[in-house]
C-alpha positions as CSV (number, residue, x, y, z in Angstrom):
1,M,0.0,0.0,0.0
2,Y,1.0,3.6,-0.7
3,K,3.7,2.5,-3.2
4,K,2.2,5.0,-5.6
5,L,1.7,7.8,-3.0
6,V,4.0,10.4,-4.7
7,P,2.7,9.9,-8.2
8,A,-0.8,10.0,-6.9
9,L,-0.2,13.2,-5.0
10,T,1.5,14.8,-8.0
11,V,-1.4,14.0,-10.3
12,L,-3.9,15.4,-7.8
13,A,-1.9,18.6,-7.5
14,L,-1.8,19.0,-11.3
15,T,-5.4,18.1,-11.9
16,G,-6.6,19.8,-15.1
17,C,-3.0,20.6,-16.2
18,V,-1.9,17.1,-17.2
19,S,-1.2,16.7,-20.9
20,T,0.8,14.5,-23.2
21,K,1.4,14.2,-26.9
22,N,-0.6,11.5,-28.5
23,M,1.1,9.3,-31.1
24,P,-1.6,8.1,-33.5
25,I,-1.3,4.7,-35.1
26,D,0.8,4.7,-38.3
27,Q,-1.5,3.1,-41.0
28,A,1.5,2.6,-43.3
29,R,3.2,0.4,-40.8
30,V,0.1,-1.6,-40.3
31,S,-0.2,-2.1,-44.0
32,E,3.4,-3.3,-44.2
33,A,2.9,-5.9,-41.5
34,P,-0.8,-6.7,-41.0
35,P,-1.6,-8.2,-37.6
36,T,-3.8,-11.2,-37.0
37,S,-4.3,-11.0,-33.2
38,I,-4.3,-8.6,-30.3
39,Q,-4.0,-9.2,-26.5
40,T,-4.8,-6.9,-23.6
41,T,-2.7,-6.6,-20.6
42,Q,-3.5,-7.0,-16.9
43,R,-2.2,-4.7,-14.2
44,N,-2.8,-4.6,-10.4
45,K,-5.2,-1.9,-9.2
46,P,-3.3,1.3,-8.3
47,D,-4.0,3.1,-5.0
48,F,-7.2,5.1,-5.0
49,A,-7.3,8.5,-3.1
50,A,-10.6,9.5,-1.5
51,M,-9.8,13.2,-0.7
52,T,-12.0,15.0,1.8
53,A,-11.7,18.3,3.5
54,G,-10.6,16.6,6.6
55,S,-7.8,14.7,5.0
56,A,-6.6,17.8,3.1
57,M,-5.9,19.6,6.4
58,F,-3.1,17.3,7.3
59,G,-0.7,17.4,4.3
60,V,1.1,14.2,3.6
61,L,-0.4,12.4,6.6
62,G,-3.8,13.4,5.3
63,A,-2.9,12.1,1.8
64,I,-1.9,8.8,3.3
65,A,-5.2,8.6,5.2
66,A,-7.1,9.5,1.9
67,I,-5.4,6.6,0.1
68,S,-6.1,4.2,2.9
69,S,-9.7,5.2,3.0
70,G,-9.9,5.1,-0.8
71,N,-8.4,1.6,-1.1
72,D,-10.9,0.4,1.5
73,I,-13.8,1.8,-0.6
74,I,-12.4,0.0,-3.7
75,E,-11.9,-3.3,-1.9
76,Q,-15.1,-3.4,0.2
77,N,-17.3,-2.5,-2.8
78,S,-15.4,-4.5,-5.5
79,V,-14.9,-1.4,-7.6
80,Q,-13.3,-2.3,-11.0
81,D,-10.3,-0.5,-12.4
82,P,-11.6,1.5,-15.4
83,A,-8.6,0.2,-17.4
84,T,-10.4,-3.1,-17.7
85,Q,-13.4,-1.5,-19.5
86,I,-11.2,0.7,-21.7
87,S,-9.0,-2.3,-22.7
88,A,-12.0,-4.5,-23.6
89,E,-13.8,-1.9,-25.7
90,L,-10.8,-0.7,-27.5
91,A,-9.6,-4.2,-28.3
92,K,-13.0,-5.0,-29.7
93,A,-13.0,-1.8,-31.9
94,L,-9.5,-2.7,-33.2
95,S,-10.5,-6.3,-33.8
96,Q,-13.4,-5.1,-35.9
97,K,-11.3,-2.6,-37.9
98,Y,-8.4,-4.9,-38.6
99,K,-10.1,-8.4,-38.3
100,L,-8.1,-9.5,-35.3
101,S,-8.6,-12.3,-32.8
102,V,-8.7,-11.0,-29.3
103,Q,-7.0,-12.5,-26.2
104,V,-7.2,-11.3,-22.6
105,G,-3.9,-11.4,-20.7
106,T,-4.1,-13.7,-17.7
107,H,-1.1,-12.5,-15.8
108,T,-0.2,-9.1,-14.4
109,I,2.7,-6.9,-15.4
110,E,4.4,-3.8,-13.9
111,G,6.7,-2.8,-16.8
112,T,6.0,0.3,-18.9
113,K,8.5,0.0,-21.7
114,A,7.5,-1.5,-25.0
115,D,10.0,-4.3,-24.9
116,E,8.9,-5.3,-21.4
117,I,5.3,-5.4,-22.3
118,A,5.9,-7.2,-25.5
119,S,8.0,-9.8,-23.8
120,A,5.3,-10.5,-21.2
121,Y,2.7,-11.2,-24.0
122,P,4.5,-12.9,-26.9
123,D,1.6,-14.9,-28.1
124,S,-0.2,-12.2,-30.1
125,D,0.9,-9.8,-32.9
126,W,-0.3,-6.7,-31.0
127,V,-0.5,-5.9,-27.3
128,L,-2.8,-3.2,-26.0
129,D,-1.8,-1.8,-22.6
130,I,-4.1,0.5,-20.7
131,Q,-2.6,1.7,-17.4
132,T,-4.6,3.7,-14.9
133,V,-2.3,6.5,-13.8
134,N,-4.6,8.1,-11.3
135,W,-8.1,7.4,-10.0
136,S,-9.6,9.4,-7.1
137,F,-12.3,11.6,-6.0
138,T,-12.1,15.0,-4.3
139,Y,-14.3,17.9,-3.2
140,F,-14.7,21.1,-5.2
141,P,-12.6,24.1,-4.2
142,G,-14.6,26.0,-1.7
143,D,-17.3,23.4,-1.6
144,F,-16.7,20.6,0.9
145,N,-20.1,18.9,0.3
146,N,-19.9,18.0,-3.4
147,Y,-17.4,15.7,-5.1
148,R,-16.0,14.8,-8.5
149,V,-14.2,11.7,-9.7
150,L,-10.9,12.2,-11.5
151,Y,-9.3,9.7,-13.8
152,S,-6.2,9.5,-16.0
153,A,-5.0,6.6,-18.2
154,K,-2.0,5.8,-20.4
155,L,-2.4,3.9,-23.6
156,R,0.3,1.9,-25.4
157,L,-0.2,-0.3,-28.5
158,I,2.8,-2.5,-29.1
159,D,3.8,-4.7,-32.0
160,S,5.2,-7.8,-30.1
161,R,6.8,-9.1,-33.3
162,D,9.5,-6.5,-33.1
163,Q,8.7,-5.0,-29.7
164,S,8.0,-1.6,-31.1
165,L,5.6,1.1,-30.0
166,L,2.8,1.5,-32.6
167,A,0.7,4.1,-30.9
168,E,0.5,6.0,-27.6
169,G,-2.0,8.3,-25.8
170,F,-3.0,9.8,-22.5
171,C,-6.5,10.7,-21.3
172,H,-7.5,12.8,-18.3
173,Q,-11.2,13.1,-17.4
174,R,-13.3,14.4,-14.6
175,S,-16.9,13.4,-13.9
176,H,-18.2,16.9,-13.2
177,E,-17.0,20.4,-14.2
178,D,-19.0,22.2,-11.6
179,S,-20.6,21.4,-8.2
180,D,-24.2,22.1,-9.1
181,T,-25.0,18.6,-10.2
182,A,-22.1,16.8,-8.5
183,P,-22.8,14.2,-5.8
184,S,-22.1,14.3,-2.1
185,Y,-19.6,12.0,-0.5
186,D,-22.4,9.7,0.8
187,E,-24.0,9.6,-2.7
188,L,-20.7,8.3,-4.1
189,V,-20.1,5.6,-1.5
190,E,-23.6,4.4,-0.5
191,Q,-25.2,1.3,-2.0
192,N,-21.9,-0.5,-2.6
193,A,-20.4,2.7,-4.1
194,A,-22.9,2.8,-6.9
195,G,-22.3,6.5,-7.5
196,L,-18.6,6.0,-7.7
197,K,-18.9,3.0,-10.1
198,S,-21.3,5.0,-12.3
199,A,-18.9,8.0,-12.4
200,L,-15.9,5.8,-13.2
201,A,-17.8,4.1,-16.0
202,T,-18.6,7.6,-17.5
203,V,-15.0,8.8,-17.4
204,A,-13.8,5.5,-18.8
205,Q,-16.3,5.8,-21.7
206,S,-15.0,9.4,-22.4
207,C,-11.4,8.0,-22.5
208,I,-12.5,5.3,-24.9
209,G,-14.0,7.9,-27.3
210,Q,-10.9,10.1,-27.0
211,F,-8.5,7.2,-27.8
212,E,-10.6,6.0,-30.7
213,K,-10.7,9.4,-32.3
214,E,-7.2,10.8,-31.5
215,V,-5.1,7.6,-31.4
216,F,-6.8,5.0,-33.5
217,K,-8.7,7.2,-36.0
218,I,-11.8,5.0,-35.7
């Protein structure tokens, strides 16, 4: 636990300012070496931060408490990492576009380099890796009663035949832009965290649409 405390805090501090340059798929490379299969990766769930006004008052100790509380919410309510939804839907879209068979990775990885990921999944031509960089919820500035869910994900599409990076992208989404329609803390976590699950599904779908348009040109 807390192994990703510093990255999580960094992302939270830069919420709304995170950006990266997308690398769209090169259709010429695809035409030169058409794939026949694609496999999705599996990763362990990263730490989840449940930031409240109370936890924010205590700096790093408060952040540790927020992650501890957040991880408890995720575990006790069996909340799925949105990367799973994003991987499945993007793999399906790519399989339809390029007529690929789809496999789901059965073992977890930690590496982030193309050669590390390709080596872990050598049984398919392409490997699709979706990594959750940050997932959390926090109150609105000046409004301690309403919350929004934050989500960031990194995409890598790798050709395992030569261990090269074919495409790359980054997505950052938030469930609400203003507090008027945002839920309270209780509304997020009650009924087995139904509100949180719904918000995560929404931001995941937004990332799927962004990746399809900006990275895969679907």
